[in-house]
N, C-alpha and C positions, 0 to 999 in steps of 0.2 A: 276559445283559446285557452290553453292550459294555464294553470294558476302559477304565479311567481312565488318563489320562497321568500320568507321574511329575512331581512337583513341580519337579524340576530342569529338565525340559523346558519347562514352563510359566514358570518364573522366568526362564529364559534368553530366552524369547520376549518377556517383558515388558521385560527389561533392555535390549533393543536398540530399544525404541520410546520416543522422547522424548515422545510425545503419546498419550493413551489416553482412551477413553470407559468409564465405569463406570455400569452401569444395573441397575435392579431392577424387580420386578413392580408392576403397578397394585394399588391398595388396599394400599399398603405396610404391612407389620407390623413389630414390633420386630427381628426377625431380619434382615429385608430392609434396613432403615434402619441398624441397628447394623453390619451387614457392610459396607454401602456407605461409611459414614462412616470406619470402620476402615481399609479399603482406600484410600479417598481420602487420608486423613491419612498412611498408610504410604508410598504412592507419591510423595506431596509431599516426604517426607523424603529420597527418592531423587533429588529434583530433577525428577520428571516433571510435565508439564503435563497435568492431569486434568479432563475434563469429566464431572461427575457428573449424571445425568439420571434422574428419575422422572416419569412422565407425569401422575399424579394429585397433587392437593394433599396435602402432608405433614401428618400429625397434629401439632399443636402440642405434644402430650405429650412429643415427643422433642426439643424445642427446647434442652434443656440440654446436648445433645451438641455438642462443638466440631466444626465442619464441617457441621452441620445446614444453615446458611444458605447454603452453597456448592452445595447440590443444586438444580438448576434444572429448569424445565419444558422440553420439546423446542423450543417456539416461542422460547425465550430464547437458544438456541444459534446462533451465527452460522456456526461451521465445525466440522465433525465429523472427528475423527481417523480414521485408517484401521484402528485395532485397537480392539475392544470387548471388555469383560469383562462377562458377564451373571452376576449374583449371585442365587441363590435363585429361579431360574426353571426350571421343568420343561420348558418349550419356548419358542421365541423370541416366540411371540404373547403371552406373559404380560406383556410390557413395554408393550403397548398398540399401537393401530393407528398413531398419530402417531409414536411413537418408533420402531417397527419400520420405518416408511417411511423415516425419516431414517438408519437403520442399514443399509439394504439394499446400500449400496455399500462397506461396510467390507471390508476384504481379510482380516482375521484375526479370527476369533470365538473367544473363550475362555469356556467354560461351566463355572461352579463352583456346585455345588448338592448337596443332600442329599435330594431327592425320589426315591422309588423309581420314579415314573412319568416320570423325565427321559428325553428322546429322544436324548440324546447329539448335539445339533445343532451343536456347535462344531467348529472346526478342531482345537481342543485341548479336552479335557474332563476335569474332575476331579469325578466324581460318586460320593458316598459315603452311601447310605441309612442305613448304621449310625451316622452322626454325628447327633446331636440337633439341630444347628443349622448353617447356613451360616457363622456367625460363627466356629465352631471351625475350618472349613476356611480361612477368611481368616487366622486366626492361624497355621496351619501355613504357608501361603504367605508371610506376612510373616517367619516365622522362616527359611524357605528363602532369602529375599532378604536375610536379616541385617538387618532393620529393627528397631531398639530399640523395645520396647513402653513408651510413656510413659503417663501417667495418662489422657490424652484418648483414645488407642487402646484402652487397657484398659477404660475406661467403656463405649465403643461395643461392644466384643466381649462384655463382661459383660452388656450390655443385650440383645444378640441371644441369648445363651445362656438367660438367665432367661425371656425371653418365649417362646421356643420349647419350654422344658421345663416351663412353668407353675410357675416358682420351684422347679424340681427335683421336682415331683410327678409328672410324667408318666412313663410306662414307657420313654421313649427316653432317660432320664437314666442315664448309665453312669459307671463309675469315672473314665474319662478325661474325661467332661464335668465332673465335680466338680473334678478336678485342674486343668483349663483355667480354670475359674471361680476356683479358689483362687489360681492364678498371677495372674490379673487383679487380685484384691484385693491381693496382694502388690505389684503394679505400681502401686497407688494408685487403682484404680477407685473412684469417688465413691458409696459404697453409700448414704449418707443422701440425697443428691441424687437418685439413681436411684429409691429407694423413694418418696420424696416426690412426684416427677413422675409415676411410673408407677401408683402404687397409692393415693396420698392427695390427688390433686388431679383428680379426675375432672370433666369438663365436665358442666353440668346437663343438657344434652341427652342424654348417655349414661344418666343416671339416669332420665329420662323414657321413653327408649326401653325400658329394663328394665321400667319400670312398665306400659308398653303391652304389651310381649311377654308378661309374666307373666299379664296378663289373658287371654291366649289360650292358656295352657298346657294341653295335653291329653295323655292317655296311652291306650295300648292297654289292653285288658282285663286283661292279665296284668302290667301295670305295667313291662314291660321296655323299652318305647320311649316317649319323651316328645318333644313338639315344640311349637314356638311359631311364630306366623305374624305377619308385619308386611306390610300391604298398601302399595301405592304412596301411597295417601292418608294413611296413618299416618306414613309417613317424610316426605312433603312437608309435612304439617301441622307436624311438629317440626323442619323444615329440617335434617334430619340428613345428614351426609356419610358416604361409604363407610367412612371410618376410625373412625367412632363405633361400629361394630358389633363391633369386636375384643373377643373374650372373652364376648360376650353369650350365645352359644350354650351356654357351659359351665353356665349356670343350669339348663338341661334336663338336662345329664348329671350334675350334682352330686347329683341326687335319689336317695335310698336305693331300691334295687331296679331302677333304670334302667340298662340296658346301653347303649343308643344314644340320644343326644340329637340332635335336629334343629332347624334354624332355617331357615324359609322366609321370604324377603323379596323383595318385588316391586320390582325396581330401576327399572323403567319398566313401564307398562301392558302386560301380557302377557308380561313377561320376569321370571323368577323365579330368584334365586340360592338354592341349597340348601347348608346347612352340615351335615356329618356329624361326630359325635364318639362314640367308644365307650370303654368302661372297660378291658375285659380280653380278651374272647372274639371279638369281631366285627371283621372286616377291612372297615372302611368305605371304604377305597380301592377295593376290587373292587366295591363297590355303586356308588360314584360313577362308576366306569368304564362301567357299563351306561348311564349318561345322559350320556356324553361328558365326564365330569369325572376327577378323580383327586386325588392327594395323598399322604397317609401311611396306614399301617395304622389308626391310631386317629384321625386327623383328615384330612378330605378335603372337597371341594366339587364342585359341579356347576351347570350353567345349563340351565334348561328354558324353553320357550316355551308359551304357551297360558294357559288359565284357572288361576288359582292353586288353586282347590279341586281341580281335576283333578290338578295337579302334586303337591299334597299326597297325594292318594290313591294315585297311582302309586308315588311314592317310599316311602310307608309300607308299601304292600303288598310291595315289593321288600325292604325291611328286615325286615319280618315273616318273610318266607321264609327269610332268612338266620339270623335270631335262632332261629327254630324248628329249623333244621337244627343250629345250635350247641348248643341245649339237648338235642336228641336224642343228640348225640355226646358232649357233656361233662357234661350233667346240671345245668348251672347254672340 
């Protein structure tokens, strides 16, 4: 793996820029949005002019974050600064076609991420797969730049941490993760507001998606693999947006005896996004890589083209092979 740059070098590069772009990946999740909001607010404290951009529509679930309404779509930006900070992106294409096109003339690219599949595409890179979330890396950067962590920044960072650790249930949760979260609570992170918005105010369409997905729930004969399928027609009928699927795949993984959970969803006719989640033994990042995807050891994704039934068959067979190998080695 390539070497990450020192925070002092990255902070110094940012310090000399009066204007910057901060961007994150398409289909933004809680870590992406929380990281962007926290950095946006922190750079504003330093007097920077910041253009915060995400190509996709933002989930209203995160509207409680101060700075949420400052994130714009690329078509809303009139002038693009010469320095861009990518957050939570394993490669530059993750920001989307429109945004990437607008960023092609940027002179300095800063890449901050925690995905093991990161390609170290920046002029400056801080990539730490050992971190549970990109939000933790943003906190380290803000500390290096001596930005005081107020309640709004603390709430954004705490949001990123809890969403990428599954409320501290995932195996990526480490002692330093909990220490960072505790510090954010000390700084006033709005726990009740965060809980209410993220976990107790789910849109009706998300519940209907879950209902439809569970109707398709299937298992391999040994019960080690479970999957759900949503066709393009299912998704169009419910008028679901990309961000409505966050967390849906976990209902396959949650089941007793299941080691790998999968979600197949047809985002347009003949184009299927596959989500992979595992509990303890299986490296789903390596499986997703076979299909041109990637992510983390326990959570990854890929994109396939063709018939959805064929896509399901090919992926399930690949997962079966890995699960069988793991069972032979570990006896699980």
